[in-house]
C-alpha positions as CSV (number, residue, x, y, z in Angstrom):
1,H,19.6,0.4,-15.4
2,L,16.5,1.3,-17.3
3,T,16.7,2.5,-20.9
4,P,14.8,5.6,-21.7
5,E,12.2,3.5,-23.6
6,E,11.7,1.3,-20.5
7,R,11.3,4.3,-18.2
8,Q,8.7,5.9,-20.6
9,D,7.0,2.3,-20.7
10,I,6.8,2.4,-16.8
11,W,5.4,6.0,-16.7
12,D,2.9,5.4,-19.3
13,F,1.8,2.3,-17.5
14,L,1.5,4.3,-14.1
15,E,-0.3,7.0,-16.2
16,G,1.3,9.6,-13.9
17,R,-1.0,8.5,-11.0
18,I,1.6,8.1,-8.2
19,L,-0.1,8.9,-4.9
20,P,1.9,10.9,-2.4
21,L,2.6,9.8,1.1
22,D,1.0,12.4,3.4
23,F,0.8,12.8,7.3
24,A,-2.8,11.2,7.3
25,I,-1.7,8.0,5.6
26,A,1.7,7.9,7.6
27,E,-0.5,8.0,10.9
28,L,-2.9,5.2,9.6
29,A,0.2,3.1,8.6
30,A,1.7,3.5,11.9
31,E,-1.8,2.4,13.5
32,I,-2.0,-0.6,11.2
33,F,1.8,-1.4,12.2
34,N,1.1,-1.3,15.8
35,K,-2.2,-3.3,15.8
36,T,-0.7,-6.0,13.5
37,G,2.1,-6.9,15.9
38,R,5.0,-4.5,14.6
39,K,6.4,-7.1,12.5
40,K,9.9,-6.5,11.0
41,G,9.7,-6.0,7.4
42,S,6.1,-5.1,7.5
43,K,6.1,-1.3,7.3
44,P,6.0,-1.0,3.6
45,D,2.8,-3.3,3.4
46,C,1.5,-1.1,6.2
47,I,2.1,1.9,4.0
48,I,0.6,0.4,0.9
49,A,-2.6,-0.7,2.7
50,A,-2.9,2.8,4.5
51,T,-2.7,4.3,1.2
52,A,-5.5,2.0,-0.4
53,I,-7.6,2.5,2.7
54,H,-7.2,6.5,2.7
55,H,-8.0,6.7,-1.1
56,K,-10.7,4.1,-0.9
57,A,-9.0,2.0,-3.6
58,K,-8.9,-1.8,-4.1
59,L,-5.3,-3.3,-3.4
60,L,-4.3,-5.7,-6.0
61,T,-1.8,-8.1,-4.5
62,W,-0.4,-11.7,-4.7
63,N,0.6,-11.1,-0.9
64,K,-2.9,-11.6,0.3
65,V,-1.9,-13.5,3.4
66,D,-0.1,-10.5,5.1
67,F,-2.9,-8.0,4.1
68,K,-5.9,-10.1,5.2
69,S,-4.6,-9.8,8.7
70,M,-5.0,-6.1,8.5
71,K,-8.5,-6.6,7.2
72,K,-9.4,-9.0,10.0
73,L,-8.6,-6.1,12.5
74,G,-11.4,-4.0,10.9
75,F,-9.5,-2.0,8.6
76,A,-11.5,-1.0,5.3
77,L,-9.2,-2.8,3.0
78,E,-10.7,-4.2,-0.1
79,L,-8.3,-6.9,-1.6
80,E,-8.4,-8.2,-5.1
């Protein structure tokens, strides 16, 4: 459980910029999931990648191996 202070620290860090998952992102995530081999456990990564692509945002991650496979398929995913 988070303390109220910890919860506020997290919210301050995010600055209220939580991006919604909409239909366009869900469709792109499904396309990525299908084109990357429908690997078990990869759906969250596909949603994260689709969100970054849709919003033309850089994706900061330590898990570059999984995301590089998406980029190799031609998706406009910028990794950092």
